[in-house]
C-alpha positions, 0 to 999 in steps of 0.5 A, spaced: 500 723 277 495 722 272 497 720 265 495 727 262 500 731 268 506 726 266 504 728 258 503 736 260 511 735 264 514 731 258 511 737 253 514 742 257 521 739 258 521 738 250 519 745 249 525 748 255 530 743 250 528 746 244 528 753 246 535 752 250 538 749 243 534 755 239 538 760 244 545 757 243 545 757 236 542 764 236 548 766 241 553 763 237 552 767 231 559 770 231 563 765 237 568 760 234 565 755 239 560 754 245 559 748 249 553 750 252 548 745 256 551 739 260 548 735 265 546 727 266 541 727 260 542 732 255 548 735 252 549 740 246 555 743 243 556 748 237 562 751 233 561 755 228 567 757 222 571 750 222 574 748 216 575 740 214 581 737 210 580 731 206 579 725 210 575 724 217 575 730 222 572 730 229 567 736 228 563 736 235 562 732 242 558 732 247 558 728 254 552 725 257 555 724 265 550 719 267 547 714 262 542 709 266 539 703 263 532 702 260 534 709 256 535 711 249 540 715 247 538 721 241 543 725 237 541 730 233 546 734 229 546 739 223 552 741 219 551 748 214 557 749 209 558 757 209 564 757 204 567 752 200 573 752 195 574 748 188 567 746 185 564 741 191 565 736 196 561 730 198 560 730 205 558 725 210 556 726 217 555 721 223 556 719 230 560 715 234 560 712 241 565 712 246 570 712 241 568 706 236 561 705 237 556 706 232 548 708 233 542 703 232 540 700 227 547 698 226 552 699 231 558 695 229 561 701 224 559 708 226 560 710 218 555 705 217 549 710 220 552 716 216 548 722 212 552 724 205 551 729 201 554 732 195 554 739 195 556 743 189 558 750 187 556 749 179 551 752 176 544 749 179 548 746 185 546 747 192 551 751 195 551 756 199 545 753 202 548 746 203 546 742 209 546 736 213 541 734 218 542 727 222 537 724 228 540 717 231 538 713 236 542 708 241 538 703 245 543 703 251 540 696 254 542 693 247 548 697 247 551 695 254 550 688 252 555 688 247 560 693 251 558 691 258 562 698 260 558 703 256 553 704 263 559 705 268 561 712 265 560 718 261 558 717 254 562 720 249 559 723 243 563 725 237 561 728 230 565 726 225 565 729 218 568 726 212 570 730 206 574 726 201 577 733 197 577 737 203 573 743 199 569 745 205 573 751 208 568 754 213 562 750 216 557 751 223 555 745 226 551 744 231 550 738 236 545 735 241 544 729 246 538 726 250 537 721 254 530 719 254 526 713 258 524 708 253 
């Protein structure tokens, strides 16, 4: 197969994944939640209308059924605040792999790679359009050097959300994981 054909196949696959994720987001516009795609290399999930009490909450999960060597795990997530109580809140969002591992560049603690935003409802604040988006990666070979059993079982990717004040009363969450060859 020529390089041009390989590149065309990759572009077609990326377009199919983007279209599937877009359709999934559109289809969840009134749903409480949906777990969309799940296979060997892609998993996507979305949930609407989540509330976040003070502290850390598991917002969404996705599973990669068969992780393999010489691959990189990509994680994309978006959180959109729909309603908020009080004057606002600080929102932190980060992925956690298999219950305790973070993502690159610092896999030791998941919180080290958090996306953080202060959403305020005061005049001039960004509410009601407050949203967070993050993209993270994990080199599976390097991670397997730290946790050898990583490639022996499905990868559980949890999207964690932390809100110190607990003022987010409704939010929509989207999580997509994808394995790519290095």
